C-alpha positions as CSV (number, residue, x, y, z in Angstrom):
1,X,53.8,65.6,-22.8
2,X,57.3,64.2,-22.2
3,X,59.0,61.7,-24.4
4,X,62.4,60.1,-23.8
5,X,64.9,60.0,-26.6
6,X,67.9,57.8,-25.9
7,X,71.3,58.2,-27.5
8,X,74.2,56.0,-26.2
9,X,72.3,55.2,-23.1
10,X,71.7,58.8,-22.2
11,X,68.0,59.8,-22.0
12,X,67.2,63.4,-22.8
13,X,63.7,64.6,-22.0
14,X,62.0,66.5,-24.8
15,X,59.0,68.6,-24.1
16,X,56.5,68.4,-27.0
17,X,53.5,70.7,-26.9
18,X,50.6,69.0,-28.6
19,X,48.0,71.5,-29.5
20,X,44.6,69.9,-29.4
21,X,42.5,73.1,-29.8
22,X,40.8,73.7,-33.1
23,X,39.5,70.2,-34.0
24,X,38.5,71.2,-37.5
25,X,40.7,70.0,-40.3
26,X,42.1,71.9,-43.3
27,X,40.7,71.2,-46.7
28,X,41.6,67.8,-48.1
29,X,43.4,69.2,-51.3
30,X,45.9,71.1,-49.2
31,X,49.5,69.9,-49.7
32,X,51.4,73.0,-48.6
33,X,50.6,74.9,-45.4
34,X,51.7,78.6,-45.2
35,X,52.3,80.1,-41.8
36,X,52.9,83.7,-40.7
37,X,56.1,85.3,-39.3
38,X,54.6,85.1,-35.9
39,X,57.2,83.7,-33.5
40,X,60.6,84.9,-32.3
41,X,63.6,82.6,-32.7
42,X,65.1,80.8,-35.7
43,X,62.6,78.0,-35.8
44,X,59.6,80.1,-36.8
45,X,57.7,78.0,-39.4
46,X,57.1,79.5,-42.8
47,X,55.6,76.5,-44.5
48,X,55.1,72.8,-44.3
49,X,54.3,70.3,-47.0
50,X,53.4,66.7,-47.4
51,X,54.0,64.2,-50.3
52,X,54.5,60.5,-50.7
53,X,56.9,58.3,-52.7
54,X,56.4,54.5,-52.9
55,X,56.5,53.1,-49.4
56,X,57.3,56.3,-47.7
57,X,55.6,59.6,-46.8
58,X,57.6,62.8,-46.9
59,X,57.2,66.0,-44.9
60,X,59.1,69.3,-45.4
61,X,59.2,72.0,-42.8
62,X,60.7,75.4,-43.8
63,X,61.5,78.4,-41.5
64,X,61.8,82.1,-42.1
65,X,65.4,82.2,-40.9
66,X,68.4,80.0,-41.5
67,X,69.6,78.0,-38.6
68,X,72.6,75.8,-37.7
69,X,72.2,72.1,-37.2
70,X,73.5,72.5,-33.7
71,X,70.5,74.6,-32.8
72,X,68.5,71.4,-32.6
73,X,71.3,69.4,-31.1
74,X,70.9,66.4,-28.8
75,X,71.8,68.4,-25.7
76,X,69.0,71.0,-26.3
77,X,65.3,71.0,-26.0
78,X,64.9,72.4,-29.5
79,X,63.4,70.3,-32.3
80,X,61.0,70.0,-35.2
81,X,58.1,67.5,-35.1
82,X,55.4,66.1,-37.3
83,X,52.3,65.4,-35.2
84,X,50.0,62.7,-36.6
85,X,46.5,61.6,-36.0
86,X,46.0,58.3,-37.9
87,X,42.2,58.1,-37.1
88,X,41.2,61.7,-37.7
89,X,40.2,62.5,-34.1
90,X,41.9,65.2,-32.0
91,X,44.2,62.8,-30.2
92,X,47.6,62.0,-31.6
93,X,48.7,58.4,-32.4
94,X,52.2,59.2,-33.7
95,X,54.8,62.0,-33.4
96,X,58.0,62.2,-35.4
97,X,60.8,64.1,-33.6
98,X,63.6,65.6,-35.7
99,X,66.9,66.7,-34.0
100,X,70.6,66.8,-34.6
101,X,73.0,64.2,-33.3
102,X,76.7,63.9,-34.0
103,X,76.5,66.5,-36.8
104,X,73.6,64.8,-38.7
105,X,69.8,65.0,-38.6
106,X,68.0,62.2,-36.9
107,X,64.2,61.4,-37.0
108,X,62.4,59.0,-34.6
109,X,58.8,57.9,-34.7
110,X,57.0,57.5,-31.4
111,X,53.6,55.9,-30.6
112,X,51.2,57.9,-28.5
113,X,50.0,58.2,-25.8
114,X,52.5,55.6,-24.5
115,X,55.5,57.4,-25.9
116,X,57.1,54.2,-27.1
117,X,59.6,54.3,-29.9
118,X,58.2,52.7,-33.1
119,X,61.4,53.1,-35.2
120,X,63.5,55.5,-37.2
121,X,62.7,57.8,-40.1
122,X,65.1,59.6,-42.4
123,X,65.9,63.3,-42.0
124,X,67.9,65.6,-44.3
125,X,68.4,69.3,-44.8
126,X,67.8,70.4,-48.4
127,X,68.8,74.0,-47.5
128,X,69.6,76.2,-44.5
129,X,65.9,76.8,-43.8
130,X,64.4,73.4,-44.4
131,X,64.2,70.0,-42.9
132,X,62.9,67.0,-44.9
133,X,61.6,63.9,-43.1
134,X,60.9,60.6,-45.0
135,X,58.8,58.2,-42.9
136,X,58.2,54.5,-43.8
137,X,54.4,54.0,-44.1
138,X,54.7,50.9,-41.9
139,X,55.7,53.2,-39.0
140,X,52.1,54.7,-39.1
141,X,50.2,51.4,-39.1
142,X,47.8,50.2,-41.7
143,X,46.2,53.5,-42.7
144,X,44.7,54.9,-45.9
145,X,45.5,58.5,-44.8
146,X,46.2,60.6,-41.7
147,X,45.9,64.2,-40.4
148,X,49.0,66.1,-39.4
149,X,50.6,69.4,-38.4
150,X,54.1,70.7,-38.2
151,X,55.6,71.7,-34.8
152,X,58.8,73.5,-33.8
153,X,60.1,74.5,-30.4
154,X,63.0,76.7,-29.4
155,X,64.4,77.7,-26.1
156,X,67.2,80.3,-25.6
157,X,68.0,83.3,-23.6
158,X,65.9,86.4,-24.4
159,X,62.5,86.3,-26.1
160,X,62.5,82.5,-26.0
161,X,63.7,81.9,-22.5
162,X,60.4,80.1,-21.7
163,X,60.2,78.3,-25.0
164,X,58.9,79.6,-28.4
165,X,56.5,77.1,-29.9
166,X,55.2,77.3,-33.5
167,X,52.6,75.2,-35.2
168,X,51.4,74.9,-38.8
169,X,48.5,75.1,-39.3
170,X,47.7,77.2,-36.2
171,X,44.7,75.1,-35.6
172,X,43.3,71.8,-36.9
173,X,45.3,69.4,-39.0
174,X,45.8,68.7,-42.7
175,X,44.7,65.5,-44.4
176,X,47.4,63.4,-46.2
177,X,45.7,60.8,-48.4
178,X,48.0,57.9,-49.1
179,X,45.5,55.5,-50.7
180,X,44.8,55.2,-54.4
181,X,41.2,55.5,-55.5
182,X,39.1,52.4,-55.7
183,X,38.2,51.0,-59.1
184,X,35.8,48.0,-59.6
185,X,35.1,46.5,-63.0
186,X,31.3,45.8,-62.8
187,X,30.8,44.6,-66.4
188,X,33.8,43.9,-68.5
189,X,33.3,40.7,-70.6
190,X,36.3,38.6,-71.3
191,X,34.6,37.5,-74.5
192,X,32.4,40.2,-76.2
193,X,28.8,39.3,-76.7
194,X,28.6,41.0,-80.1
195,X,30.5,43.5,-82.3
196,X,29.1,46.3,-80.1
197,X,29.0,45.9,-76.3
198,X,29.0,47.9,-73.1
199,X,31.6,48.0,-70.4
200,X,31.0,49.5,-66.9
201,X,33.0,50.2,-63.8
202,X,32.8,52.2,-60.6
203,X,35.3,54.8,-59.3
204,X,35.5,56.1,-55.7
205,X,37.9,58.0,-53.4
206,X,39.4,55.9,-50.7
207,X,41.7,58.0,-48.5
208,X,39.6,61.2,-48.1
209,X,41.3,63.7,-50.4
210,X,38.5,63.4,-53.0
211,X,38.6,62.2,-56.6
212,X,40.5,64.4,-59.0
213,X,39.8,62.7,-62.3
214,X,39.3,59.4,-64.1
215,X,39.7,58.2,-67.7
216,X,38.7,55.1,-69.6
217,X,41.3,54.5,-72.2
218,X,41.3,52.1,-75.2
219,X,43.9,50.7,-77.6
220,X,43.9,47.7,-80.0
221,X,45.9,44.9,-78.4
222,X,49.5,45.0,-79.5
223,X,49.7,48.7,-80.1
224,X,51.4,51.3,-77.8
225,X,49.2,54.4,-77.8
226,X,46.1,54.8,-75.6
227,X,43.0,56.9,-76.6
228,X,40.7,58.3,-74.0
229,X,37.2,57.3,-74.7
230,X,35.5,58.5,-71.5
231,X,36.5,60.8,-68.7
232,X,35.2,62.7,-65.7
233,X,35.8,64.1,-62.3
234,X,33.1,62.6,-60.2
235,X,32.8,59.0,-58.8
236,X,30.1,56.4,-59.2
237,X,29.1,54.0,-61.9
238,X,30.4,54.7,-65.4
239,X,29.4,53.0,-68.7
240,X,30.9,53.0,-72.1
241,X,29.4,51.7,-75.3
242,X,32.1,50.3,-77.6
243,X,31.9,49.5,-81.3
244,X,34.4,46.9,-82.4
245,X,34.9,44.4,-85.2
246,X,35.2,40.6,-85.5
247,X,38.6,39.2,-84.7
248,X,39.6,42.1,-82.6
249,X,41.2,42.3,-79.1
250,X,40.2,45.5,-77.4
251,X,42.4,46.6,-74.5
252,X,41.0,49.0,-71.9
253,X,42.4,50.6,-68.8
254,X,40.8,52.8,-66.1
255,X,43.0,55.5,-64.7
256,X,41.8,57.2,-61.6
257,X,43.7,59.9,-59.7
258,X,42.8,61.6,-56.4
259,X,43.6,65.2,-55.3
260,X,46.8,64.0,-53.6
261,X,48.2,62.4,-56.7
262,X,47.4,58.7,-55.8
263,X,46.8,56.8,-58.9
264,X,45.0,53.5,-59.6
265,X,45.2,51.8,-63.0
266,X,43.1,48.7,-63.9
267,X,43.5,46.9,-67.2
268,X,41.1,44.5,-69.0
269,X,41.3,42.8,-72.4
270,X,38.0,42.1,-74.2
271,X,38.3,39.7,-77.1
272,X,35.9,39.8,-80.1
273,X,36.1,36.3,-81.6
274,X,36.0,35.1,-85.2
275,X,32.3,34.0,-85.3
276,X,31.4,30.4,-85.9
277,X,29.7,31.4,-89.1
278,X,32.9,32.9,-90.5
279,X,34.2,31.7,-93.9
280,X,37.7,31.3,-92.3
281,X,36.5,28.3,-90.4
282,X,36.3,25.0,-92.3
283,X,33.7,22.5,-91.2
284,X,33.9,18.8,-92.3
285,X,30.9,16.5,-92.0
286,X,27.4,17.2,-90.9
287,X,27.0,20.4,-88.8
288,X,24.1,22.5,-87.7
289,X,24.6,26.3,-88.1
290,X,22.1,28.8,-86.9
291,X,20.7,30.8,-84.1
292,X,22.0,29.8,-80.7
293,X,21.3,31.1,-77.2
294,X,21.0,35.0,-77.0
295,X,24.2,34.9,-74.8
296,X,26.2,33.2,-77.5
297,X,28.6,35.4,-79.5
298,X,26.4,37.2,-82.2
299,X,23.5,34.9,-81.1
300,X,24.9,32.0,-83.3
301,X,26.2,28.5,-82.6
302,X,27.4,25.6,-84.7
303,X,27.0,22.1,-83.4
304,X,27.5,18.5,-84.5
305,X,26.7,15.1,-83.0
306,X,28.7,13.2,-85.6
307,X,31.9,11.4,-84.6
308,X,33.4,11.9,-88.1
309,X,32.8,15.6,-88.2
310,X,35.5,18.1,-87.3
311,X,36.3,21.8,-87.6
312,X,39.5,23.5,-88.5
313,X,40.9,27.0,-88.4
314,X,44.2,28.1,-90.0
315,X,45.5,31.5,-88.9
316,X,48.6,33.6,-88.5
317,X,49.5,34.5,-84.9
318,X,50.8,33.1,-81.6
319,X,47.7,32.4,-79.6
320,X,44.4,30.7,-80.2
321,X,41.4,30.0,-78.0
322,X,38.2,28.0,-78.6
323,X,35.0,29.7,-77.4
324,X,32.0,27.5,-76.6
325,X,29.2,27.1,-74.1
326,X,30.0,24.9,-71.1
327,X,27.8,22.2,-69.7
328,X,28.0,19.0,-71.8
329,X,30.2,17.3,-74.3
330,X,33.9,16.5,-74.8
331,X,36.3,17.0,-77.6
332,X,39.8,16.3,-78.9
333,X,41.8,19.4,-79.8
334,X,44.9,19.2,-82.0
335,X,47.2,22.2,-82.8
336,X,49.6,22.0,-85.8
337,X,48.7,18.3,-86.3
338,X,50.8,17.2,-83.3
339,X,49.5,15.8,-80.1
340,X,46.0,16.2,-78.8
341,X,44.2,17.6,-75.8
342,X,40.9,16.3,-74.4
343,X,38.5,19.0,-73.4
344,X,35.6,18.2,-71.0
345,X,32.9,20.9,-71.5
346,X,31.2,19.8,-68.3
347,X,34.0,21.5,-66.4
348,X,32.7,24.9,-67.7
349,X,29.4,26.7,-67.1
350,X,27.8,29.6,-68.9
351,X,27.9,30.8,-72.4
352,X,30.9,32.3,-74.3
353,X,33.5,30.4,-72.3
354,X,37.1,30.0,-73.3
355,X,37.2,26.2,-73.0
356,X,40.7,25.7,-74.6
357,X,43.6,28.0,-75.3
358,X,47.2,27.6,-76.5
359,X,50.1,29.9,-76.9
360,X,52.7,29.0,-79.6
361,X,56.4,29.6,-79.2
362,X,56.5,31.9,-82.2
363,X,54.2,34.0,-84.4
364,X,53.5,32.0,-87.5
365,X,50.9,30.1,-89.5
366,X,49.2,27.6,-87.2
367,X,46.2,25.3,-87.4
368,X,43.7,24.2,-84.7
369,X,41.3,21.3,-85.3
370,X,38.5,19.9,-83.1
371,X,36.5,16.8,-83.2
372,X,33.8,15.1,-81.1
373,X,35.2,12.7,-78.5
374,X,32.3,11.6,-76.4
375,X,29.3,9.6,-77.7
376,X,26.5,10.3,-77.5
377,X,27.3,14.0,-77.2
378,X,27.4,17.4,-78.9
379,X,30.4,19.5,-80.1
380,X,29.6,23.2,-80.0
381,X,31.6,26.0,-81.7
382,X,30.8,29.6,-80.8
383,X,34.0,31.1,-82.3
384,X,37.8,31.4,-82.1
385,X,40.1,34.0,-80.6
386,X,43.4,34.5,-82.4
387,X,46.2,37.0,-81.9
């Protein structure tokens, strides 16, 4: 294959030998490839490595011998390359050529098979035997991973008069997974159904390297330290049974890491309300207290149809939410005796809904009061969340 590289209007043809033999790919967990001292010349590859950092992927190619930057100068056919298959088949979709121009290393990304220039990458020389290439992910297209090999070519009088090529690995290519594992929360209630409840989620690899580990971590809301409550190394559906307490906010996070170091973190807050039967709640007027729907918090619900009845909660915190079933009724909600908000419960559906919430400017002692607004109608109270 021949690609043109242009510098100040001068096109220098570079011969790149793309080895398509050995379709098999190296094991997905491989990040460093070692290669034998098997080629003459200074560009004999000793090792090659991949990594990624933010929006870039990074490759390092090291040789057995030291070499001058001029050895891979613009007026030579000598170079390093990273050959890339973005879809996993034997054909290449990208090649990154690394050479020296005006005393500094240059890297360019080409699209194959057309050989068109996609754009520049960054090249540096950490030491006399190594070249480091940093490639923007966007140069590779929208991929979750790719397979790659390192390539060098050197031509000079003597043993390499007809080109000395080296490749690592000698056959096949190595997977570089650049996608974080997939995590889906299959059952994580916003409002807990009871003091004990189950949470569940799925974990799976996305980019082909394989899942390394996952953890479900917990901490009380407002604290800094996480505690691992479940962990494992295989994907699939995971379930955790959690025992909490009334008036708690339980913070969870799922941390999943694959074998190439990609990490996915998903957080979820589960609130355990103050139950409607709690002595902290003050009911005025005629109310019915007792068993509600099985989906209500702790299976209880307090209701009134009286326009002169109301309910009040005084608490210390900065946030309050009213929990009730949606479907029918409307109410007026007052916080700290100022103003008032109308809440239409027909705008909500299902049990244990947060139908009203308010965040105060400061932590302090606050009061929320609720009264029936629509007649005829029903005002339901399932609980309150405060923090």
